[in-house]
C-alpha positions as CSV (number, residue, x, y, z in Angstrom):
1,M,-3.4,-9.6,-3.9
2,R,-2.8,-11.3,-7.2
3,E,-5.6,-9.6,-9.1
4,P,-4.2,-7.2,-11.7
5,E,-6.5,-4.2,-10.8
6,R,-6.2,-4.7,-7.0
7,Y,-4.5,-2.0,-4.9
8,I,-3.9,-2.0,-1.2
9,I,-3.7,0.5,1.6
10,V,-1.0,-0.3,4.1
11,H,-1.2,1.1,7.6
12,L,2.2,1.2,9.3
13,R,2.8,0.9,13.0
14,D,4.1,4.5,13.1
15,G,0.8,5.9,11.8
16,T,2.0,6.3,8.1
17,V,-0.6,5.2,5.5
18,L,0.5,4.1,2.0
19,Y,-1.3,2.9,-1.0
20,G,-0.2,1.3,-4.2
21,Y,-0.4,-1.8,-6.4
22,P,1.3,-4.9,-4.8
23,R,3.5,-6.0,-7.7
24,K,5.7,-8.3,-5.7
25,F,5.1,-9.8,-2.3
26,T,6.3,-12.6,0.0
27,D,3.6,-15.2,0.3
28,D,5.6,-18.0,2.0
29,S,4.3,-18.5,5.5
30,R,7.7,-19.9,6.6
31,E,9.4,-16.5,6.2
32,D,9.8,-14.6,9.4
33,T,9.8,-11.2,7.6
34,R,7.6,-10.8,4.6
35,E,7.7,-7.9,2.1
36,V,5.4,-6.2,-0.3
37,F,6.6,-4.0,-3.1
38,L,4.2,-1.2,-4.0
39,T,4.2,0.5,-7.4
40,D,2.4,3.8,-8.1
41,A,3.0,4.4,-4.4
42,H,1.3,7.3,-2.5
43,M,1.5,8.4,1.1
44,L,-1.4,10.0,3.0
45,V,-0.4,13.5,4.2
46,K,-2.6,14.6,7.0
47,S,-3.2,18.3,7.7
48,R,-4.6,20.0,10.8
49,D,-7.6,21.3,9.0
50,G,-8.7,17.8,7.9
51,S,-7.9,18.2,4.2
52,D,-5.8,15.1,3.9
53,V,-4.2,14.4,0.5
54,W,-2.5,11.4,-1.1
55,M,1.0,12.5,-2.3
56,R,2.8,10.3,-4.9
57,F,6.4,9.3,-4.1
58,P,8.5,11.2,-6.5
59,D,11.2,9.7,-8.7
60,T,10.8,6.1,-7.6
61,D,9.7,2.8,-9.2
62,G,8.1,1.7,-6.0
63,V,8.2,1.3,-2.2
64,L,9.3,-1.8,-0.3
65,V,7.5,-2.4,3.0
66,E,8.5,-5.1,5.5
67,S,6.0,-7.0,7.7
68,P,7.4,-5.8,11.1
69,D,6.5,-2.2,10.1
70,I,2.9,-3.1,9.0
71,Q,-0.1,-2.8,11.4
72,F,-2.7,-3.9,8.9
73,V,-3.4,-4.0,5.1
74,Q,-6.7,-3.2,3.3
75,L,-7.3,-5.0,0.1
76,L,-9.3,-2.9,-2.4
77,A,-10.3,-3.3,-6.0
78,E,-11.2,-0.9,-8.8
79,T,-15.0,-0.6,-8.8
80,R,-16.7,-1.0,-12.1
81,T,-20.2,0.1,-13.0
82,P,-22.3,-2.6,-14.6
83,A,-23.3,-2.0,-18.2
């Protein structure tokens, strides 16, 4: 998660799905509760007709998520086309 262009998708236990850039995170395995701070955070808004859309969190610098709320995390990176 330390790569500058990496972003993550966070799946929460309640079904909420977030994505953003992990600017700060707890990486100490001795901590009971770990946290990740997402910048440029978006939430997946699901609709009945299947036209799901990513909605940006308004008026915030980021979103703090704690490990007890997280089901799993997807690590993604910006894809680049070779020259």
